[in-house]
C-alpha positions in Angstrom: -116.3 -177.6 -58.3 -115.4 -174.6 -56.2 -114.8 -176.1 -52.7 -114.3 -174.1 -49.5 -112.3 -176.2 -47.0 -112.3 -175.0 -43.4 -110.0 -176.5 -40.8 -108.6 -175.5 -37.4 -105.0 -174.6 -38.4 -102.7 -174.7 -41.5 -100.2 -177.5 -42.1 -97.2 -177.7 -42.0 -97.1 -174.4 -40.0 -99.0 -176.2 -37.2 -98.6 -179.9 -36.6 -101.7 -182.0 -35.8 -103.9 -184.8 -37.1 -106.8 -182.6 -38.4 -104.3 -180.3 -40.1 -102.6 -183.1 -41.9 -105.9 -184.6 -43.1 -107.1 -181.2 -44.3 -103.8 -180.5 -46.1 -103.8 -183.7 -48.0 -107.4 -183.4 -49.1 -106.9 -179.9 -50.3 -103.8 -181.1 -52.2 -105.8 -183.9 -53.8 -108.8 -181.8 -54.6 -106.6 -179.3 -56.4 -104.6 -182.0 -58.3 -107.9 -183.5 -59.5 -108.9 -180.2 -61.1 -111.1 -178.5 -58.5 -110.8 -174.9 -57.3 -110.1 -174.9 -53.6 -110.0 -172.1 -51.1 -108.5 -173.3 -47.8 -109.5 -171.3 -44.7 -107.8 -171.9 -41.3 -106.4 -170.1 -38.3 -103.1 -168.4 -38.9 -101.2 -168.2 -35.6 -97.7 -167.5 -34.4 -94.9 -168.5 -34.3 -95.2 -169.7 -38.0 -97.6 -167.8 -40.1 -99.0 -169.2 -43.3 -96.9 -169.2 -46.5 -99.1 -171.0 -48.9 -100.9 -170.9 -52.2 -102.7 -167.9 -53.6 -106.1 -169.4 -52.9 -105.4 -170.0 -49.2 -107.4 -167.7 -46.9 -105.6 -167.3 -43.6 -107.7 -166.1 -40.6 -105.6 -164.4 -37.9 -106.5 -165.8 -34.5 -105.5 -165.9 -30.8 -104.0 -169.2 -29.7 -103.7 -168.8 -25.9 -105.7 -171.9 -25.0 -103.1 -174.1 -26.6 -100.2 -172.2 -25.1 -101.7 -172.1 -21.6 -103.6 -175.4 -21.4 -102.4 -177.6 -24.3 -105.9 -177.4 -25.9 -105.8 -176.4 -29.6 -108.7 -174.0 -29.9 -107.9 -170.9 -31.9 -110.1 -167.8 -31.4 -110.5 -165.7 -34.6 -109.8 -162.0 -34.6 -112.9 -159.7 -34.7 -112.6 -159.2 -38.5 -113.3 -162.9 -39.1 -116.8 -162.4 -40.6 -115.4 -160.0 -43.3 -112.8 -162.6 -44.2 -115.1 -165.6 -44.2 -118.3 -164.4 -45.9 -116.7 -163.7 -49.3 -115.4 -167.2 -49.4 -118.8 -168.6 -48.4 -120.4 -166.8 -51.3 -117.7 -167.8 -53.8 -117.9 -171.6 -53.3 -120.2 -174.3 -54.6 -119.8 -176.4 -51.5 -118.2 -176.2 -48.0 -116.2 -178.9 -46.4 -115.8 -178.4 -42.6 -113.4 -180.3 -40.4 -114.6 -181.0 -36.9 -117.5 -179.3 -35.2 -116.4 -177.3 -32.2 -113.8 -174.9 -33.5 -115.1 -171.3 -33.7 -113.9 -170.9 -37.2 -115.9 -173.9 -38.4 -119.0 -172.9 -36.6 -118.9 -169.4 -38.0 -118.2 -170.8 -41.5 -121.3 -173.1 -41.2 -123.5 -170.2 -40.3 -122.2 -168.0 -43.1 -122.5 -170.9 -45.6 -126.1 -171.3 -44.6 -126.8 -167.6 -45.0 -125.2 -167.9 -48.5 -127.3 -171.0 -49.3 -124.4 -173.3 -49.8 -124.1 -177.1 -49.3 -122.1 -178.3 -46.3 -120.2 -181.4 -45.5 -118.7 -181.9 -42.0 -116.0 -184.5 -41.2 -116.0 -185.6 -37.6 -112.4 -186.5 -36.6 -112.8 -186.7 -32.8 -115.0 -188.5 -30.3 -115.3 -187.7 -26.6 -111.9 -188.0 -24.9 -111.7 -189.1 -21.3 -109.2 -186.5 -20.0 -107.6 -186.8 -16.7 -109.3 -183.6 -15.7 -113.0 -184.0 -15.0 -113.4 -180.3 -15.8 -112.0 -180.8 -19.3 -114.0 -183.9 -19.9 -117.2 -182.1 -18.8 -116.7 -179.0 -20.9 -116.0 -181.2 -24.0 -119.1 -183.3 -23.4 -121.3 -180.2 -22.9 -119.9 -178.6 -26.1 -120.3 -181.8 -28.2 -123.9 -182.3 -27.0 -124.9 -178.7 -27.9 -122.7 -177.0 -30.4 -121.4 -180.2 -32.0 -124.8 -181.8 -32.4 -126.2 -178.5 -33.9 -123.4 -178.3 -36.5 -124.1 -181.8 -37.8 -127.8 -181.3 -37.8 -127.4 -178.1 -39.9 -125.0 -179.8 -42.3 -126.2 -181.6 -45.4 -123.9 -184.6 -44.9 -121.6 -185.9 -42.2 -118.5 -188.1 -42.5 -117.0 -189.9 -39.6 -113.4 -191.1 -39.8 -114.3 -194.5 -38.3 -117.2 -196.6 -37.2 -115.7 -196.3 -33.7 -116.1 -192.5 -33.9 -119.6 -192.6 -35.2 -120.8 -195.2 -32.6 -119.2 -193.3 -29.7 -121.2 -190.2 -30.7 -124.8 -191.7 -30.8 -126.4 -188.4 -29.8 -125.1 -187.0 -33.1 -125.2 -190.0 -35.4 -128.8 -190.9 -34.6 -130.0 -187.3 -35.3 -128.6 -186.8 -38.8 -130.1 -188.1 -42.1 -127.0 -188.4 -44.3 -123.7 -189.9 -43.0 -120.8 -192.1 -44.1 -117.6 -193.5 -42.8 -114.4 -192.6 -44.7 -111.1 -193.5 -42.9 -108.1 -191.3 -43.0 -105.5 -191.6 -45.8 -101.7 -191.6 -46.2 -99.3 -190.3 -48.8 -97.9 -193.6 -50.0 -95.3 -191.9 -52.3 -93.7 -190.1 -49.4 -94.2 -192.7 -46.7 -92.6 -195.8 -48.1 -89.8 -198.3 -47.1 -86.3 -197.1 -47.0 -83.6 -198.7 -49.3 -82.0 -201.6 -47.3 -78.6 -199.9 -47.1 -80.0 -196.7 -45.6 -82.2 -198.6 -43.2 -79.3 -200.7 -41.9 -77.1 -197.6 -41.4 -79.9 -195.7 -39.5 -80.6 -198.7 -37.3 -77.0 -199.0 -36.3 -76.9 -195.3 -35.5 -79.8 -195.8 -33.1 -78.8 -199.1 -31.4 -75.0 -199.2 -31.9 -75.2 -202.8 -33.3 -76.5 -204.4 -36.5 -79.0 -206.9 -35.3 -80.9 -205.5 -32.2 -84.7 -205.3 -32.8 -86.3 -201.8 -32.7 -89.8 -201.3 -31.4 -91.4 -198.0 -32.1 -94.1 -196.0 -30.2 -95.3 -192.7 -31.6 -97.9 -190.6 -29.8 -98.6 -188.2 -27.1 -97.3 -189.6 -23.8 -100.6 -189.9 -21.9 -102.5 -192.9 -20.5 -105.2 -192.9 -23.2 -102.5 -193.6 -25.7 -101.5 -196.7 -23.8 -97.8 -195.9 -23.1 -98.2 -197.3 -19.5 -98.6 -200.8 -20.9 -95.1 -200.6 -22.5 -93.0 -199.5 -19.5 -92.8 -202.9 -17.9 -91.7 -204.4 -21.3 -89.0 -201.8 -21.7 -87.6 -202.8 -18.4 -88.0 -206.6 -18.9 -86.7 -206.9 -22.4 -83.3 -205.3 -22.6 -82.7 -207.3 -25.8 -85.1 -204.9 -27.6 -84.4 -201.2 -28.3 -87.3 -198.8 -28.0 -87.7 -195.7 -30.1 -90.3 -193.4 -28.4 -91.5 -190.3 -30.2 -94.0 -188.0 -28.6 -94.7 -184.9 -26.5 -94.1 -185.5 -22.8 -97.2 -185.1 -20.8 -98.3 -187.6 -18.1 -95.2 -189.6 -18.8 -91.7 -188.2 -19.6 -89.2 -190.7 -21.1 -86.4 -188.2 -20.7 -86.6 -188.9 -17.0 -86.4 -192.7 -17.4 -83.1 -194.5 -16.7 -83.6 -197.3 -19.3 -80.5 -197.8 -21.5 -82.5 -199.4 -24.2 -84.6 -196.3 -25.0 -84.1 -193.6 -27.5 -86.5 -190.7 -26.9 -87.5 -187.9 -29.3 -90.0 -185.3 -28.2 -90.7 -184.3 -31.8 -89.4 -185.1 -35.3 -89.7 -183.4 -38.6 -91.7 -185.1 -41.4 -88.7 -186.8 -43.0 -87.4 -187.9 -39.6 -90.7 -189.5 -38.6 -90.8 -191.3 -41.9 -87.4 -192.7 -41.3 -88.4 -193.7 -37.7 -91.3 -195.7 -39.1 -89.0 -197.3 -41.6 -86.1 -198.3 -39.4 -88.4 -200.0 -36.8 -89.1 -203.7 -36.9 -92.6 -203.0 -35.7 -94.7 -200.3 -34.0 -96.9 -200.7 -31.0 -100.2 -198.7 -30.9 -102.1 -199.6 -27.7 -104.4 -196.5 -27.7 -107.9 -197.1 -26.5 -109.5 -194.1 -28.0 -108.7 -193.3 -31.6 -109.6 -195.2 -34.7 -107.4 -195.8 -37.7 -105.0 -192.9 -36.9 -102.6 -191.2 -39.3 -99.7 -192.7 -37.3 -100.9 -196.3 -38.0 -101.4 -195.7 -41.7 -98.1 -193.8 -42.1 -96.2 -196.6 -40.3 -97.9 -199.3 -42.5 -97.1 -197.4 -45.7 -93.4 -197.6 -44.6 -93.7 -201.4 -44.5 -93.6 -201.6 -40.7 -96.2 -203.9 -39.0 -98.3 -202.4 -36.3 -99.3 -204.2 -33.1 -102.5 -202.4 -32.1 -105.4 -202.5 -29.8 -108.1 -204.6 -31.4 -110.7 -201.9 -30.6 -109.1 -199.7 -33.2 -110.4 -202.2 -35.8 -114.0 -201.9 -34.6 -116.3 -203.0 -37.5 -113.5 -203.2 -40.0 -114.4 -205.7 -42.7 -113.3 -209.3 -41.9 -111.2 -209.5 -45.0 -109.1 -206.6 -43.8 -108.3 -207.9 -40.3 -105.3 -210.0 -41.4 -103.4 -206.9 -42.3 -103.0 -206.1 -38.6 -101.5 -207.7 -35.5 -104.4 -207.4 -33.0 -104.1 -207.5 -29.2 -106.1 -206.4 -26.2 -104.6 -203.3 -24.5 -102.7 -205.0 -21.7 -99.0 -205.7 -21.1 -99.2 -209.4 -21.3 -100.9 -209.7 -24.7 -98.6 -207.0 -26.2 -95.5 -208.9 -24.9 -96.7 -212.2 -26.4 -97.3 -210.5 -29.8 -93.8 -208.9 -29.8 -92.0 -212.1 -28.8 -93.9 -214.0 -31.5 -93.0 -211.6 -34.2 -89.5 -210.7 -33.3 -88.5 -214.3 -32.9 -90.0 -215.2 -36.3 -88.4 -213.2 -39.1 -90.5 -214.8 -41.8 -93.8 -213.9 -40.0 -92.5 -210.4 -39.4 -91.7 -209.9 -43.1 -95.1 -211.3 -44.1 -96.8 -208.7 -41.9 -94.5 -206.0 -43.3 -95.6 -206.8 -46.9 -99.2 -206.8 -45.8 -98.8 -203.5 -44.1 -97.5 -201.8 -47.2 -100.2 -203.5 -49.3 -103.0 -202.2 -47.1 -101.8 -198.6 -47.2 -101.5 -198.6 -51.0 -104.7 -200.4 -51.9 -107.0 -199.1 -49.1 -105.7 -195.8 -47.8 -103.8 -193.8 -50.4 -105.0 -190.1 -50.2 -106.2 -190.2 -53.9 -108.6 -193.0 -53.0 -109.8 -191.2 -49.9 -110.2 -187.8 -51.8 -112.2 -189.5 -54.5 -114.7 -190.8 -52.0 -115.1 -187.3 -50.5 -115.5 -185.7 -53.9 -118.4 -188.0 -54.7 -120.2 -186.8 -51.6 -119.3 -183.1 -52.2 -120.6 -183.4 -55.8 -123.9 -185.0 -54.6 -124.6 -182.4 -51.9 -123.7 -179.5 -54.1 -126.5 -180.4 -56.4 -129.2 -180.4 -53.7 -128.2 -177.2 -51.9 
């Protein structure tokens, strides 16, 4: 098949969840023998340096710079760049429904008579700002709903995402749920000697437990539930990775915290691997890339049980499930960190789940089956 993949930005030039998903699907589609043209916004400071079949679209990125909202606005020549790609392909795979570049690609694909698959990554996010929340809701109820109705098939990254967008899910005929994937060859446990050395570099001692949190430092990610535990449990060392926002660990005075605002890809893999476990108390997202990458590195994840919404019963034992409150998180951490056999059992299960359920090749194969189907009925 000739597949046109349209995302928000390119990866690794721009770091974000949608970009990482798009990059890995493009990579797998190409390795499985398909012709792929990847279209995305090309913004400073790092312009695209990719394959010959990539199709960068120059765009303004002021909304992210000024307001922290990734929403690239294409330059006026966008139609001339997009339409040839829409005519070239057999099928179009759009990622998310509100970006101008994906909306324009949908309209041009319809004009060219091409089949369209939309992957919905996000649900409505309860921002601190009522204005942001209201604008997002209005856009999703209008533009987002229209994009999915015009598409031939929709994929949601979790049951949670689909059920939190009923005004979209109930108005489309063809939909499926395909969770995100993980590169299990890159994200894997470190050799024991390297892991021990890195752990000592972080804590200064050999045997101090390391608890990891990775995510943007805002309330919807649940970081506020962990602050009392950081203060109460000086016997644990906390490795916190994320962009400061509503919370800024660089201003905290806790001696048992190592804070990194950002890490490169190899550094974040090492962070996953050195930790004894990771805590993911977010109340919004489903099975995020962070969860899957951590599990692929053989590190158990203590997570909000709502993340596992409608997950098959046989898969629940791969995860340490808690309600999003400080008390339950504390009890789970104490139970695991005081029982090395139990901790190691969850570590083995974590790696097993990532390899058997979430490897990108498995995920890409599911998408290709849908793309093949819709391409024949366009």
